[in-house]
N, C-alpha and C positions, 0 to 999 in steps of 0.2 A: 504494500500500500504506500502511496505517495500523497502527501498533502502539499498543495500549492497555494501560495498567498501572494497576490499581486499588490503592488503599491506604486505610487508615483503619478497617478492620474490627477486631473484638475482642470481648471479653466485657463485657457491661453488665447491670445489674439492670433489671428491669421498671420502666418509667417514666423511664428514663434517655435519654440522647441520644448519637448518634454522627454524625460527618460523614465520608462517603466521598468520596474524590477519584479521578478517573480522568484520568491524564495521557496525552496523545496525541502521537505523533511521526510523522513521515512527511509525507504530503501535507497540503494546507491544511486545517486543523482547521475553519475556519469554513464550509467547503463541505459539512459533514456535519450532519445532524440526529443527536442523541445520545439514547440511552436507557439506562435501568437495568432489569435483570431480576434475578430471584432463583430459586433452586432449593433447596427444602428436601429433607431425606432422604426418599426414597421417593415424591417428588412430581415432577410435570413442572415445567419452567421456566415462570415466569409473568412477565408484564409488570408493572413497577412504576411507571415514570414516563418521560417523554420531553420533549425540548425541541427547538424548531426551530433552524435555523442561526443566526439572529440573537438567539435567546433571547426573542423576542417572544411566543411561545406555548408553554405547557407543558400536559402531560397527566399524569394520575395515575390509578391504579386505585382503585376504591372502597375497597379494603382499607387504603389508605395515605393517602387524601385527607384533608387537614386535619392530618396528622401529618408527612408527608415533603414536602420542597421540593427540586425540582431547579433548578439554576442552572448557568451556564457563564461562563467568562472566556476569550474568544477570544484575548486578548493573551497569556494564559498557557497556551493550548491545553489547558484543563482543564475538566472538567464535575464538578459536585458533587452529592451527595445528602445533604441535611440531614435526619436522622431524629430526631424527637422522640417522646416518649410511647411508647417502644418496648414491645412486648408479646412474650411468649415465642413466639407464632406468627410473629413476624418473623424468627425464627432461620432462617438460610439462607446459602448462598453467593450473594453479590451480584456480578453481572457488568455491566460497561458495554459498550455496543455503538455502532457508528457506522453510519449509514444514508446511502447516497449519494442515493437517490431516495425521496421520501416515498411511502409505500404499498407499497414493495417490501420484501422481507426485508432484515434488517440484514446488512451486508456484512463487518464486522470485529468481533471480540470480544476482550475481555480474558481474563485467566486466572482472575479471580474473587478475592474477598476474603471471608473467613468472618465472619459476624456471629452472635453467640450472645447471646440474651437470657435471663437466669435469672429465675425467679419468686420 
């Protein structure tokens, strides 16, 4: 079992930056690929970014590529999402998730953190 707790959300003006953190506890953090997802009001949850166990490979959706950067610190059991050049359409609840096996559905989810970008 893995417990995930997100933090770092808040209100920011368009063009600003935020860094989200997701702290993991429980089983060995480095054994999981990690991802960030988001869900805006009235919309389905969507993939934002992911990182492999070692951090050697990362993936990002087209909507955030070049603006958001995912990283992880396995010594601190934490994954980060650096968000730059934020836009109002980035407003959503952001969730981190842990994946036991690549290609399978994510196994564990955090409770989410709200990000609001004002225009």
